[in-house]
A tleap script that builds the chain and sets N, CA, C and O, in Angstrom:
source leaprc.protein.ff14SB
mol = sequence {
  NMET ASP THR ARG GLY TYR PHE VAL ASP TRP
  ASN GLY ALA LEU ARG SER THR SER ASP PRO
  GLY GLU ASP PHE VAL CYS GLU VAL ASP ALA
  VAL SER ARG TYR VAL ALA VAL MET SER PRO
  LYS GLY MET LEU VAL HIE GLU ALA THR LEU
  TYR ARG THR LEU GLU ASP ILE ALA LYS ALA
  GLY ILE LYS ALA THR PHE LEU PRO GLY SER
  VAL SER TRP GLY LYS PRO ASP GLU GLY CPHE
}
set mol.1.N position { -5.293 -43.610 83.842 }
set mol.1.CA position { -5.699 -42.413 84.506 }
set mol.1.C position { -6.201 -41.367 83.452 }
set mol.1.O position { -5.593 -41.240 82.390 }
set mol.2.N position { -7.239 -40.668 83.726 }
set mol.2.CA position { -7.826 -39.728 82.810 }
set mol.2.C position { -6.944 -38.425 82.749 }
set mol.2.O position { -6.730 -37.796 83.785 }
set mol.3.N position { -6.471 -38.049 81.632 }
set mol.3.CA position { -5.640 -36.864 81.481 }
set mol.3.C position { -6.347 -35.772 80.776 }
set mol.3.O position { -5.718 -34.761 80.465 }
set mol.4.N position { -7.615 -35.896 80.496 }
set mol.4.CA position { -8.311 -34.788 79.832 }
set mol.4.C position { -8.585 -33.672 80.782 }
set mol.4.O position { -8.803 -33.890 81.974 }
set mol.5.N position { -8.576 -32.418 80.233 }
set mol.5.CA position { -8.826 -31.270 81.000 }
set mol.5.C position { -8.440 -29.996 80.177 }
set mol.5.O position { -8.407 -29.977 78.946 }
set mol.6.N position { -8.167 -28.982 80.951 }
set mol.6.CA position { -7.853 -27.676 80.328 }
set mol.6.C position { -6.644 -27.048 80.968 }
set mol.6.O position { -6.291 -27.404 82.092 }
set mol.7.N position { -5.992 -26.114 80.280 }
set mol.7.CA position { -4.992 -25.357 80.773 }
set mol.7.C position { -4.996 -23.963 80.074 }
set mol.7.O position { -5.659 -23.742 79.061 }
set mol.8.N position { -4.201 -23.034 80.695 }
set mol.8.CA position { -4.094 -21.659 80.171 }
set mol.8.C position { -2.889 -21.545 79.329 }
set mol.8.O position { -1.791 -21.875 79.777 }
set mol.9.N position { -3.044 -21.083 78.101 }
set mol.9.CA position { -1.922 -20.904 77.219 }
set mol.9.C position { -1.133 -19.679 77.523 }
set mol.9.O position { -1.465 -18.960 78.465 }
set mol.10.N position { -0.020 -19.380 76.714 }
set mol.10.CA position { 0.850 -18.210 77.003 }
set mol.10.C position { 0.131 -16.902 76.707 }
set mol.10.O position { 0.626 -15.846 77.099 }
set mol.11.N position { -1.019 -16.924 76.032 }
set mol.11.CA position { -1.715 -15.646 75.749 }
set mol.11.C position { -2.945 -15.505 76.714 }
set mol.11.O position { -3.763 -14.599 76.553 }
set mol.12.N position { -3.047 -16.422 77.712 }
set mol.12.CA position { -4.131 -16.257 78.724 }
set mol.12.C position { -5.441 -16.918 78.277 }
set mol.12.O position { -6.479 -16.728 78.911 }
set mol.13.N position { -5.395 -17.677 77.207 }
set mol.13.CA position { -6.664 -18.371 76.762 }
set mol.13.C position { -6.724 -19.806 77.184 }
set mol.13.O position { -5.684 -20.422 77.414 }
set mol.14.N position { -7.864 -20.341 77.289 }
set mol.14.CA position { -8.068 -21.724 77.752 }
set mol.14.C position { -7.892 -22.627 76.539 }
set mol.14.O position { -8.350 -22.271 75.454 }
set mol.15.N position { -7.267 -23.745 76.675 }
set mol.15.CA position { -7.077 -24.776 75.721 }
set mol.15.C position { -7.385 -26.145 76.315 }
set mol.15.O position { -7.251 -26.342 77.522 }
set mol.16.N position { -7.795 -27.091 75.475 }
set mol.16.CA position { -8.048 -28.419 75.897 }
set mol.16.C position { -6.791 -29.315 75.746 }
set mol.16.O position { -6.098 -29.270 74.729 }
set mol.17.N position { -6.537 -30.085 76.737 }
set mol.17.CA position { -5.371 -30.976 76.645 }
set mol.17.C position { -5.525 -31.993 75.550 }
set mol.17.O position { -4.504 -32.520 75.109 }
set mol.18.N position { -6.687 -32.318 75.075 }
set mol.18.CA position { -6.881 -33.277 73.950 }
set mol.18.C position { -6.792 -32.599 72.595 }
set mol.18.O position { -6.691 -33.288 71.580 }
set mol.19.N position { -6.827 -31.285 72.541 }
set mol.19.CA position { -6.716 -30.565 71.285 }
set mol.19.C position { -6.061 -29.249 71.450 }
set mol.19.O position { -6.705 -28.220 71.246 }
set mol.20.N position { -4.721 -29.217 71.836 }
set mol.20.CA position { -4.114 -27.915 72.133 }
set mol.20.C position { -3.863 -27.011 70.836 }
set mol.20.O position { -3.668 -25.801 70.954 }
set mol.21.N position { -3.877 -27.609 69.680 }
set mol.21.CA position { -3.663 -26.890 68.483 }
set mol.21.C position { -2.204 -26.873 68.088 }
set mol.21.O position { -1.344 -27.362 68.819 }
set mol.22.N position { -1.913 -26.268 66.844 }
set mol.22.CA position { -0.557 -26.074 66.316 }
set mol.22.C position { 0.165 -27.425 66.192 }
set mol.22.O position { 1.396 -27.415 66.166 }
set mol.23.N position { -0.495 -28.569 66.116 }
set mol.23.CA position { 0.194 -29.864 66.108 }
set mol.23.C position { 0.908 -30.194 67.336 }
set mol.23.O position { 1.694 -31.142 67.367 }
set mol.24.N position { 0.646 -29.379 68.457 }
set mol.24.CA position { 1.231 -29.618 69.732 }
set mol.24.C position { 0.542 -30.814 70.412 }
set mol.24.O position { -0.592 -31.149 70.068 }
set mol.25.N position { 1.198 -31.435 71.342 }
set mol.25.CA position { 0.741 -32.564 72.077 }
set mol.25.C position { 0.858 -32.272 73.553 }
set mol.25.O position { 1.876 -31.697 73.940 }
set mol.26.N position { -0.050 -32.598 74.386 }
set mol.26.CA position { 0.010 -32.403 75.860 }
set mol.26.C position { 0.434 -33.698 76.500 }
set mol.26.O position { -0.148 -34.754 76.253 }
set mol.27.N position { 1.464 -33.604 77.333 }
set mol.27.CA position { 1.842 -34.647 78.270 }
set mol.27.C position { 1.312 -34.184 79.653 }
set mol.27.O position { 1.635 -33.098 80.134 }
set mol.28.N position { 0.485 -35.059 80.265 }
set mol.28.CA position { -0.188 -34.592 81.465 }
set mol.28.C position { 0.174 -35.536 82.609 }
set mol.28.O position { 0.147 -36.759 82.465 }
set mol.29.N position { 0.522 -34.916 83.781 }
set mol.29.CA position { 0.645 -35.668 85.011 }
set mol.29.C position { -0.596 -35.225 85.843 }
set mol.29.O position { -0.612 -34.127 86.398 }
set mol.30.N position { -1.596 -36.070 85.915 }
set mol.30.CA position { -2.757 -35.725 86.620 }
set mol.30.C position { -2.598 -35.564 88.079 }
set mol.30.O position { -3.306 -34.754 88.677 }
set mol.31.N position { -1.690 -36.301 88.712 }
set mol.31.CA position { -1.535 -36.277 90.170 }
set mol.31.C position { -0.996 -34.874 90.574 }
set mol.31.O position { -1.489 -34.264 91.523 }
set mol.32.N position { 0.000 -34.394 89.851 }
set mol.32.CA position { 0.603 -33.024 90.159 }
set mol.32.C position { -0.124 -31.923 89.453 }
set mol.32.O position { 0.171 -30.747 89.661 }
set mol.33.N position { -1.090 -32.289 88.605 }
set mol.33.CA position { -1.867 -31.310 87.827 }
set mol.33.C position { -0.929 -30.472 86.892 }
set mol.33.O position { -1.071 -29.255 86.776 }
set mol.34.N position { -0.008 -31.150 86.261 }
set mol.34.CA position { 0.958 -30.588 85.369 }
set mol.34.C position { 0.706 -30.890 83.942 }
set mol.34.O position { 0.412 -32.034 83.593 }
set mol.35.N position { 0.817 -29.837 83.040 }
set mol.35.CA position { 0.640 -30.045 81.624 }
set mol.35.C position { 1.929 -29.525 80.980 }
set mol.35.O position { 2.362 -28.397 81.218 }
set mol.36.N position { 2.515 -30.381 80.167 }
set mol.36.CA position { 3.702 -30.056 79.372 }
set mol.36.C position { 3.187 -30.112 77.912 }
set mol.36.O position { 2.735 -31.144 77.416 }
set mol.37.N position { 3.285 -28.939 77.266 }
set mol.37.CA position { 2.848 -28.834 75.813 }
set mol.37.C position { 4.144 -29.015 75.011 }
set mol.37.O position { 5.137 -28.305 75.171 }
set mol.38.N position { 4.050 -30.025 74.135 }
set mol.38.CA position { 5.270 -30.358 73.396 }
set mol.38.C position { 5.051 -30.129 71.881 }
set mol.38.O position { 3.959 -30.352 71.359 }
set mol.39.N position { 6.085 -29.693 71.218 }
set mol.39.CA position { 6.041 -29.517 69.755 }
set mol.39.C position { 6.041 -30.899 69.057 }
set mol.39.O position { 6.320 -31.909 69.703 }
set mol.40.N position { 5.732 -30.947 67.753 }
set mol.40.CA position { 5.778 -32.173 67.014 }
set mol.40.C position { 7.120 -32.935 67.097 }
set mol.40.O position { 7.180 -34.156 66.951 }
set mol.41.N position { 8.166 -32.171 67.333 }
set mol.41.CA position { 9.564 -32.722 67.396 }
set mol.41.C position { 9.977 -33.033 68.834 }
set mol.41.O position { 11.118 -33.417 69.091 }
set mol.42.N position { 9.043 -32.864 69.762 }
set mol.42.CA position { 9.300 -33.268 71.175 }
set mol.42.C position { 9.884 -32.206 72.033 }
set mol.42.O position { 10.280 -32.501 73.161 }
set mol.43.N position { 9.970 -30.945 71.565 }
set mol.43.CA position { 10.484 -29.830 72.318 }
set mol.43.C position { 9.432 -29.293 73.282 }
set mol.43.O position { 8.287 -29.134 72.859 }
set mol.44.N position { 9.730 -29.004 74.532 }
set mol.44.CA position { 8.803 -28.421 75.457 }
set mol.44.C position { 8.606 -26.920 75.061 }
set mol.44.O position { 9.556 -26.140 74.998 }
set mol.45.N position { 7.287 -26.559 74.795 }
set mol.45.CA position { 7.083 -25.173 74.396 }
set mol.45.C position { 6.251 -24.388 75.371 }
set mol.45.O position { 6.167 -23.165 75.265 }
set mol.46.N position { 5.583 -25.112 76.396 }
set mol.46.CA position { 4.801 -24.394 77.383 }
set mol.46.C position { 4.527 -25.365 78.530 }
set mol.46.O position { 4.409 -26.576 78.342 }
set mol.47.N position { 4.431 -24.777 79.736 }
set mol.47.CA position { 4.094 -25.577 80.901 }
set mol.47.C position { 2.886 -24.905 81.566 }
set mol.47.O position { 2.785 -23.678 81.557 }
set mol.48.N position { 1.976 -25.689 82.140 }
set mol.48.CA position { 0.763 -25.079 82.709 }
set mol.48.C position { 0.214 -26.022 83.776 }
set mol.48.O position { 0.681 -27.148 83.947 }
set mol.49.N position { -0.788 -25.523 84.480 }
set mol.49.CA position { -1.535 -26.252 85.478 }
set mol.49.C position { -2.759 -26.849 84.775 }
set mol.49.O position { -3.433 -26.231 83.951 }
set mol.50.N position { -2.991 -28.136 85.186 }
set mol.50.CA position { -4.144 -28.871 84.651 }
set mol.50.C position { -5.389 -28.565 85.558 }
set mol.50.O position { -5.347 -28.667 86.784 }
set mol.51.N position { -6.474 -28.190 84.866 }
set mol.51.CA position { -7.796 -28.036 85.427 }
set mol.51.C position { -8.666 -29.105 84.794 }
set mol.51.O position { -8.759 -29.183 83.569 }
set mol.52.N position { -9.313 -29.939 85.623 }
set mol.52.CA position { -10.129 -31.025 85.095 }
set mol.52.C position { -11.383 -30.562 84.405 }
set mol.52.O position { -11.777 -31.121 83.381 }
set mol.53.N position { -12.020 -29.540 84.957 }
set mol.53.CA position { -13.282 -29.081 84.381 }
set mol.53.C position { -13.324 -27.548 84.242 }
set mol.53.O position { -12.488 -26.849 84.814 }
set mol.54.N position { -14.291 -27.038 83.487 }
set mol.54.CA position { -14.449 -25.619 83.423 }
set mol.54.C position { -14.862 -25.041 84.713 }
set mol.54.O position { -14.541 -23.891 85.012 }
set mol.55.N position { -15.563 -25.795 85.488 }
set mol.55.CA position { -15.963 -25.402 86.880 }
set mol.55.C position { -14.724 -25.183 87.761 }
set mol.55.O position { -14.672 -24.210 88.513 }
set mol.56.N position { -13.741 -26.066 87.679 }
set mol.56.CA position { -12.482 -25.875 88.483 }
set mol.56.C position { -11.764 -24.603 88.043 }
set mol.56.O position { -11.142 -23.940 88.872 }
set mol.57.N position { -11.831 -24.252 86.788 }
set mol.57.CA position { -11.236 -22.959 86.329 }
set mol.57.C position { -11.971 -21.749 86.894 }
set mol.57.O position { -11.340 -20.765 87.280 }
set mol.58.N position { -13.329 -21.816 86.946 }
set mol.58.CA position { -14.113 -20.784 87.546 }
set mol.58.C position { -13.835 -20.642 89.043 }
set mol.58.O position { -13.723 -19.524 89.547 }
set mol.59.N position { -13.720 -21.778 89.764 }
set mol.59.CA position { -13.465 -21.793 91.222 }
set mol.59.C position { -12.050 -21.156 91.504 }
set mol.59.O position { -11.822 -20.573 92.564 }
set mol.60.N position { -11.112 -21.295 90.506 }
set mol.60.CA position { -9.835 -20.774 90.745 }
set mol.60.C position { -9.750 -19.253 90.460 }
set mol.60.O position { -8.722 -18.609 90.670 }
set mol.61.N position { -10.857 -18.735 89.983 }
set mol.61.CA position { -10.986 -17.285 89.708 }
set mol.61.C position { -10.404 -16.872 88.364 }
set mol.61.O position { -10.116 -15.699 88.127 }
set mol.62.N position { -10.232 -17.890 87.463 }
set mol.62.CA position { -9.624 -17.592 86.194 }
set mol.62.C position { -10.809 -17.281 85.171 }
set mol.62.O position { -11.748 -18.060 85.003 }
set mol.63.N position { -10.674 -16.095 84.522 }
set mol.63.CA position { -11.635 -15.737 83.523 }
set mol.63.C position { -10.933 -15.650 82.196 }
set mol.63.O position { -10.220 -14.686 81.919 }
set mol.64.N position { -11.132 -16.650 81.381 }
set mol.64.CA position { -10.441 -16.671 80.128 }
set mol.64.C position { -11.409 -17.292 79.039 }
set mol.64.O position { -12.361 -18.007 79.351 }
set mol.65.N position { -11.117 -16.988 77.854 }
set mol.65.CA position { -11.867 -17.463 76.698 }
set mol.65.C position { -11.335 -18.838 76.241 }
set mol.65.O position { -10.122 -19.014 76.125 }
set mol.66.N position { -12.197 -19.780 75.989 }
set mol.66.CA position { -11.819 -21.053 75.537 }
set mol.66.C position { -11.558 -20.930 74.031 }
set mol.66.O position { -12.361 -20.326 73.320 }
set mol.67.N position { -10.457 -21.488 73.539 }
set mol.67.CA position { -10.077 -21.526 72.159 }
set mol.67.C position { -9.937 -22.962 71.718 }
set mol.67.O position { -9.310 -23.765 72.409 }
set mol.68.N position { -10.509 -23.298 70.582 }
set mol.68.CA position { -10.330 -24.661 69.964 }
set mol.68.C position { -8.970 -24.756 69.422 }
set mol.68.O position { -8.306 -23.739 69.225 }
set mol.69.N position { -8.516 -25.960 69.168 }
set mol.69.CA position { -7.212 -26.180 68.595 }
set mol.69.C position { -7.040 -25.624 67.212 }
set mol.69.O position { -5.904 -25.494 66.755 }
set mol.70.N position { -8.104 -25.287 66.520 }
set mol.70.CA position { -7.981 -24.661 65.213 }
set mol.70.C position { -7.446 -23.216 65.254 }
set mol.70.O position { -7.007 -22.673 64.240 }
set mol.71.N position { -7.494 -22.644 66.389 }
set mol.71.CA position { -7.037 -21.268 66.561 }
set mol.71.C position { -5.568 -21.192 66.917 }
set mol.71.O position { -5.124 -21.868 67.846 }
set mol.72.N position { -4.801 -20.381 66.195 }
set mol.72.CA position { -3.350 -20.299 66.330 }
set mol.72.C position { -2.987 -19.746 67.795 }
set mol.72.O position { -3.755 -19.029 68.437 }
set mol.73.N position { -1.839 -20.127 68.206 }
set mol.73.CA position { -1.308 -19.657 69.527 }
set mol.73.C position { -0.808 -18.310 69.401 }
set mol.73.O position { -0.743 -17.612 70.413 }
set mol.74.N position { -0.425 -17.833 68.211 }
set mol.74.CA position { 0.207 -16.559 67.973 }
set mol.74.C position { -0.921 -15.512 67.925 }
set mol.74.O position { -2.106 -15.832 67.827 }
set mol.75.N position { -0.483 -14.237 67.999 }
set mol.75.CA position { -1.389 -13.097 67.993 }
set mol.75.C position { -1.237 -12.454 66.605 }
set mol.75.O position { -0.165 -12.546 66.007 }
set mol.76.N position { -2.313 -11.789 66.070 }
set mol.76.CA position { -2.236 -11.122 64.838 }
set mol.76.C position { -1.055 -10.142 64.750 }
set mol.76.O position { -0.356 -10.095 63.738 }
set mol.77.N position { -0.837 -9.353 65.828 }
set mol.77.CA position { 0.216 -8.376 65.818 }
set mol.77.C position { 1.624 -8.966 65.892 }
set mol.77.O position { 2.607 -8.225 65.855 }
set mol.78.N position { 1.734 -10.340 65.999 }
set mol.78.CA position { 2.947 -11.032 65.990 }
set mol.78.C position { 3.197 -11.701 64.653 }
set mol.78.O position { 4.198 -12.389 64.453 }
set mol.79.N position { 2.248 -11.479 63.732 }
set mol.79.CA position { 2.393 -12.030 62.403 }
set mol.79.C position { 1.746 -13.411 62.186 }
set mol.79.O position { 2.035 -14.090 61.201 }
set mol.80.N position { 0.895 -13.802 63.091 }
set mol.80.CA position { 0.269 -15.082 62.993 }
set mol.80.C position { -1.215 -14.929 62.598 }
set mol.80.O position { -1.924 -15.926 62.464 }
savepdb mol mol.pdb
quit
């Protein structure tokens, strides 16, 4: 089953399930549209809804900026 898609991170930005960044890995349940973002050591760090396409995100009324995996999940005012 195809598990590629997008999710909203804890800062309200869009991320790809195939490149979430920070060495995180996404475990995806496509049927329930669930994304579990896991640390390199296997700890759950974030949960989100899976959106298959950017069009699905727009249909849901979500307006967010897409960030590639090279961009940190932290904010500059948090020391990242």
